Legacy VTK file of the C-alpha trace (Angstrom):
# vtk DataFile Version 3.0
C-alpha trace
ASCII
DATASET POLYDATA
POINTS 163 float
154.418 201.273 36.127
151.131 199.369 34.815
151.380 195.754 34.521
150.175 194.452 31.445
147.569 191.727 31.206
149.400 188.195 30.239
147.721 187.158 26.819
149.532 183.723 26.660
146.240 182.269 25.999
143.481 183.801 23.809
140.850 185.618 25.847
137.837 183.703 24.545
139.470 180.289 25.836
139.103 179.668 29.656
142.019 176.584 30.322
140.939 176.261 33.636
137.873 174.225 33.105
138.445 172.802 29.414
135.762 174.641 28.387
137.251 176.420 25.205
135.419 179.359 24.313
131.833 178.612 26.136
132.949 180.683 29.147
130.426 178.609 31.255
130.783 179.099 34.682
130.181 175.756 36.892
128.518 177.264 39.651
126.432 179.336 38.000
125.477 176.513 35.232
126.005 173.429 36.724
123.471 171.413 34.163
125.282 172.638 30.916
128.742 172.757 32.177
128.067 168.620 32.403
126.581 168.373 29.716
129.415 169.945 27.823
131.854 167.637 29.771
129.687 164.673 28.299
129.672 166.226 25.073
133.637 166.329 25.260
133.774 162.776 26.507
131.856 161.513 23.295
133.693 163.142 21.133
137.074 161.705 22.370
134.865 158.162 22.460
134.367 158.783 18.778
138.140 159.712 18.201
139.243 156.210 19.622
136.616 154.585 17.356
137.389 156.757 14.224
141.359 155.208 15.423
140.235 151.842 14.807
138.145 152.405 11.562
142.027 153.885 10.363
143.440 150.752 11.346
140.635 148.448 10.048
140.770 150.378 6.527
144.378 149.836 5.954
143.929 146.133 7.057
141.089 146.640 4.014
144.031 148.346 1.704
146.280 145.612 2.383
143.470 142.916 1.811
142.096 144.230 -1.488
145.738 144.573 -3.040
146.411 141.111 -1.911
143.061 139.542 -3.104
143.570 141.499 -6.274
146.970 140.472 -6.804
146.840 136.762 -5.786
143.564 136.928 -8.601
145.564 137.334 -11.274
147.803 134.432 -12.933
150.324 136.978 -13.811
150.110 139.024 -10.329
149.249 141.793 -12.483
146.631 144.453 -11.638
143.744 144.844 -14.406
142.114 148.716 -14.442
139.044 147.516 -12.163
141.609 145.930 -9.648
143.417 149.171 -9.784
140.202 151.558 -9.278
139.288 149.070 -6.325
142.670 149.669 -4.576
142.549 153.727 -5.034
138.948 153.374 -3.802
140.050 151.483 -0.582
143.085 154.137 -0.291
140.517 157.041 -0.730
138.567 155.614 2.198
141.289 155.077 4.732
142.263 159.050 3.706
138.843 160.020 4.594
138.627 158.500 7.583
141.993 160.027 8.815
140.875 163.330 7.986
137.182 162.651 9.804
139.934 161.598 13.005
141.661 165.546 12.196
138.281 167.145 12.124
137.415 165.050 15.481
140.885 166.180 17.109
140.103 169.754 15.723
136.884 169.938 17.731
138.657 169.022 20.930
140.852 171.772 20.399
139.370 174.531 19.515
135.720 173.917 19.915
134.690 175.542 16.381
133.913 174.178 13.121
136.822 174.249 10.792
134.802 174.992 7.637
137.985 174.745 5.571
139.015 171.283 6.475
135.204 169.820 6.363
135.170 171.031 2.564
137.935 169.455 1.593
137.042 166.551 3.440
133.830 166.333 1.517
135.834 166.761 -1.673
138.048 164.032 -0.970
135.044 161.758 -0.594
133.453 162.964 -3.427
136.656 162.383 -5.335
136.488 159.057 -4.516
133.174 158.177 -5.587
134.064 160.072 -9.156
137.208 157.317 -8.842
135.562 154.784 -8.401
132.294 155.105 -10.201
131.269 152.443 -13.088
130.386 155.172 -15.670
128.195 152.084 -18.135
125.890 151.801 -15.366
125.223 154.941 -13.601
122.466 157.237 -14.924
123.386 160.552 -16.389
121.218 162.138 -13.493
123.316 160.850 -10.859
126.701 161.902 -12.916
125.230 165.893 -13.489
124.205 165.456 -9.840
127.895 164.498 -8.862
129.178 167.352 -10.916
127.160 169.752 -9.346
128.082 168.819 -5.656
132.179 168.892 -7.111
131.426 172.358 -8.255
129.384 173.853 -4.909
132.304 172.273 -2.498
134.838 173.276 -4.922
133.232 177.167 -5.072
133.142 176.952 -1.664
136.254 175.741 -0.766
137.525 178.789 -2.639
135.490 181.044 -0.914
136.472 180.265 1.994
140.469 179.747 1.288
140.095 183.147 -0.181
138.357 184.755 2.788
141.326 183.597 5.051
144.311 184.858 3.319
LINES 1 164
163 0 1 2 3 4 5 6 7 8 9 10 11 12 13 14 15 16 17 18 19 20 21 22 23 24 25 26 27 28 29 30 31 32 33 34 35 36 37 38 39 40 41 42 43 44 45 46 47 48 49 50 51 52 53 54 55 56 57 58 59 60 61 62 63 64 65 66 67 68 69 70 71 72 73 74 75 76 77 78 79 80 81 82 83 84 85 86 87 88 89 90 91 92 93 94 95 96 97 98 99 100 101 102 103 104 105 106 107 108 109 110 111 112 113 114 115 116 117 118 119 120 121 122 123 124 125 126 127 128 129 130 131 132 133 134 135 136 137 138 139 140 141 142 143 144 145 146 147 148 149 150 151 152 153 154 155 156 157 158 159 160 161 162
């Protein structure tokens, strides 16, 4: 009876050295191996720094809400106050999406195009929400629309391809 190979780990992942998908032999390519390990360490440092940014952005959301609420004599927020609050919330959510991108890079060593496009869409949506249409030039608005349209089509194509 022939023994079937164990496929508990995907064939393109080498779980022994942590270099997912690259198949770098430490004995044959020691320089590349160590450079890759340094890059992975740097990605971990980026994850730590992004966590600090997320904590900072959540504190900023609280600070913005506090400032806006105490600036009003009645305690009600104006439309501009609400938009500023939305901007702070969106910045925190974008930081979280970037953290997810970093973690996925550590796990898979591949660029997750769908998540990157979703993060970009969220960032441009934040820009649209906080944009002051009274002071922005029409060309800037058209350019923003073109970016949103392009990202949306790219996201749709990637999502459609993955189904």
